[in-house]
C-alpha positions in Angstrom: 0.0 0.0 0.0 1.2 3.5 -0.9 0.3 6.3 1.5 0.8 10.0 1.2 0.8 11.5 4.8 0.3 15.2 5.6 0.7 17.1 8.8 0.0 20.8 9.3 -1.8 20.6 12.7 0.8 22.1 14.9 4.2 23.9 14.6 5.4 22.0 11.5 4.5 21.4 7.9 5.3 17.8 6.9 4.7 15.3 4.1 5.8 11.7 3.5 5.2 8.8 1.2 5.1 5.3 2.7 5.3 2.0 1.0 3.9 -0.5 3.4 4.9 -3.5 1.3 8.5 -2.5 1.4 8.2 -1.3 5.0 9.8 2.0 4.4 9.3 5.7 3.7 10.1 6.5 0.1 10.4 10.2 0.8 9.7 12.7 3.6 10.1 16.3 4.4 9.4 18.4 7.4 9.7 22.2 8.1 9.2 23.7 11.5 6.9 26.7 11.4 4.2 28.5 13.3 2.7 30.2 10.3 2.9 29.8 6.5 1.5 26.2 6.2 -0.8 27.1 3.3 2.1 28.4 1.3 4.5 25.6 2.2 2.3 22.5 1.9 1.6 21.9 -1.7 5.1 22.5 -3.0 6.4 20.1 -0.2 3.8 17.5 -1.3 5.0 17.9 -5.0 8.6 17.4 -3.8 8.0 14.2 -1.9 5.9 12.8 -4.6 8.6 13.6 -7.2 11.3 12.1 -4.8 9.2 9.0 -4.5 8.8 8.9 -8.3 5.1 8.4 -8.0 2.0 9.8 -9.7 -0.9 10.7 -7.4 -3.0 8.1 -9.0 -0.5 5.4 -7.8 -1.4 6.2 -4.1 -3.8 3.9 -2.3 -4.9 6.5 0.2 -4.0 9.9 1.8 -3.6 10.4 5.6 -3.8 13.7 7.4 -3.7 14.8 11.0 -7.1 16.2 12.0 -6.5 17.7 15.4 -6.4 18.8 18.0 -4.2 21.7 16.9 -4.2 25.0 15.2 -7.6 25.8 13.5 -5.8 27.4 10.6 -3.3 24.7 10.2 -5.9 21.9 10.4 -7.9 23.5 7.6 -4.9 23.7 5.4 -3.9 20.1 5.8 -7.5 18.6 5.7 -8.5 20.7 2.6 -5.3 19.5 0.8 -5.9 15.9 1.7 -9.5 16.0 0.6 -8.7 17.7 -2.6 -5.9 15.3 -3.5 -8.1 12.3 -2.6 -10.9 13.7 -4.8 -8.7 14.3 -7.7 -6.9 10.9 -7.4 -10.2 9.0 -6.6 -8.6 7.6 -3.4 -9.8 7.6 0.2 -8.6 10.2 2.7 -8.2 9.1 6.4 -7.8 11.3 9.4 -5.6 10.6 12.5 -5.5 12.6 15.7 -2.3 14.4 16.7 -2.6 12.8 20.1 -2.5 9.2 18.6 0.3 10.1 16.3 2.4 11.4 19.2 1.7 8.3 21.1 2.5 5.9 18.3 6.2 6.7 18.4 6.4 5.5 22.0 4.0 2.6 21.7 6.0 1.3 18.9 8.9 0.8 21.3 6.9 -1.9 23.1 7.4 -0.5 26.5 4.9 -1.1 29.4 4.7 2.4 30.8 1.5 4.4 30.1 1.8 7.2 27.6 0.4 10.6 28.1 0.2 12.7 24.8 -0.2 16.4 25.6 -0.7 19.4 23.4 -0.7 23.0 24.6 -4.2 24.3 24.5 -3.1 27.6 26.1 -4.8 29.4 29.0 -3.3 26.8 31.4 -5.0 23.9 29.6 -3.8 20.9 27.6 -5.3 18.6 25.1 -4.4 15.1 26.3 -4.9 11.4 25.9 -3.5 8.4 28.0 -2.8 5.0 26.5 -1.3 1.9 27.9 2.0 0.7 26.7 0.2 -1.6 24.1 -1.7 1.4 22.8 -5.1 0.6 24.4 -6.9 3.6 25.6 -6.9 4.5 29.3 -8.3 8.0 29.2 -10.0 9.2 26.0 -9.0 12.5 24.3 -10.0 15.6 26.1 -9.1 19.1 27.1 -8.5 20.0 30.8 -6.6 22.4 33.1 -2.9 21.1 33.4 -3.4 20.0 37.1 -6.5 18.0 36.2 -4.7 16.3 33.3 -1.9 15.2 35.7 -4.4 14.1 38.2 -6.0 11.8 35.6 -2.8 9.8 35.4 -3.3 7.1 37.9 -1.6 4.3 35.9 2.0 4.4 37.2 5.1 6.4 36.0 4.2 7.7 32.5 6.1 8.5 29.3 5.2 12.1 28.4 5.1 13.1 24.7 3.9 16.1 22.7 4.5 19.8 22.5 3.2 20.1 26.1 5.2 17.3 27.6 7.6 19.8 29.3 4.6 21.7 30.6 3.3 18.6 32.4 6.7 17.6 33.6 7.4 21.0 35.1 4.1 20.8 37.1 4.4 17.1 38.0 3.8 16.6 41.8 6.6 15.1 43.7 4.3 12.7 45.5 3.2 11.0 42.3 5.3 8.3 40.3 7.7 10.4 38.2 7.7 10.4 34.4 10.2 7.9 33.0 10.7 10.0 29.9 9.8 13.5 28.5 9.7 13.9 24.7 8.7 17.5 23.9 8.3 17.2 20.1 6.8 20.3 18.2 4.8 18.0 16.0 4.2 14.3 15.5 6.5 12.1 13.5 5.2 12.2 9.9 6.3 8.6 9.3 4.0 7.4 12.1 1.2 9.5 10.7 1.6 7.5 7.5 1.7 4.1 9.3 -1.4 5.0 11.3 -3.1 6.0 8.0 -2.3 2.6 6.5 -3.9 0.8 9.5 -7.0 3.2 9.8 -10.4 2.3 8.4 -11.5 5.1 6.1 -15.1 4.5 7.1 -14.5 5.3 10.8 -11.6 7.7 10.4 -12.8 10.5 8.1 -10.6 13.4 7.1 -12.5 16.0 9.1 -11.5 18.2 12.0 -11.2 16.7 15.5 -12.0 19.7 17.7 -12.0 19.5 21.5 -12.9 23.1 22.0 -14.4 26.1 20.1 -12.0 28.6 18.5 -10.5 31.3 20.7 -11.5 34.0 18.3 -15.2 34.5 17.9 -16.9 36.8 15.5 -18.7 39.9 16.9 -22.5 39.6 17.3 -22.8 42.7 15.2 -20.1 43.8 12.7 -18.5 47.2 13.7 -19.3 48.6 10.3 -23.0 47.7 10.8 -22.9 49.5 14.2 -21.4 52.6 12.6 -24.0 52.5 9.8 -26.9 52.4 12.3 -25.6 55.2 14.6 
């Protein structure tokens, strides 16, 4: 199976092509960035496809991270994945950033629970807790940092995600201490591709996975309308 993977959910723009039959990535590229995903993504996708020496119609599916993450970044990646899937007549599958973060650790076959954590700002994190075998212990959610820590009652955890250091810095001394802290700005694009290969397109659609509403909300009455009526 040939998979094109895309990630623009957080502070990176990344793309990769995976050949599951060969068990290897044919091409991959990542650029760390807080803004500019829309301008960077499609040229990057073109480069990895060219490096893999593949036409889009050769792909079996397209995988994309669907959140939680930046609302703008998510729209960029998901729109691109859907458009490419439509043009190539192939399915698009969505993977959460939390599961992609955890996959790197779960693949090491360690027994410790894994806490994936993403900075949600305002002293909150998006988080999920899985066992060492990947089975879910605490489903994805958003919570104050201290509440997310309190939810970890499964032994000394492995912390991963762009908020891993935030949790580690607040970790209580009377709780089992984290065995590792991997503060990655974005998931490994290779694992996004592998998760995409394993996902069922029917139950993992390429649509946003939101755990909270946008911070910025439109005004009830546009300022120009107020001015016009005054």
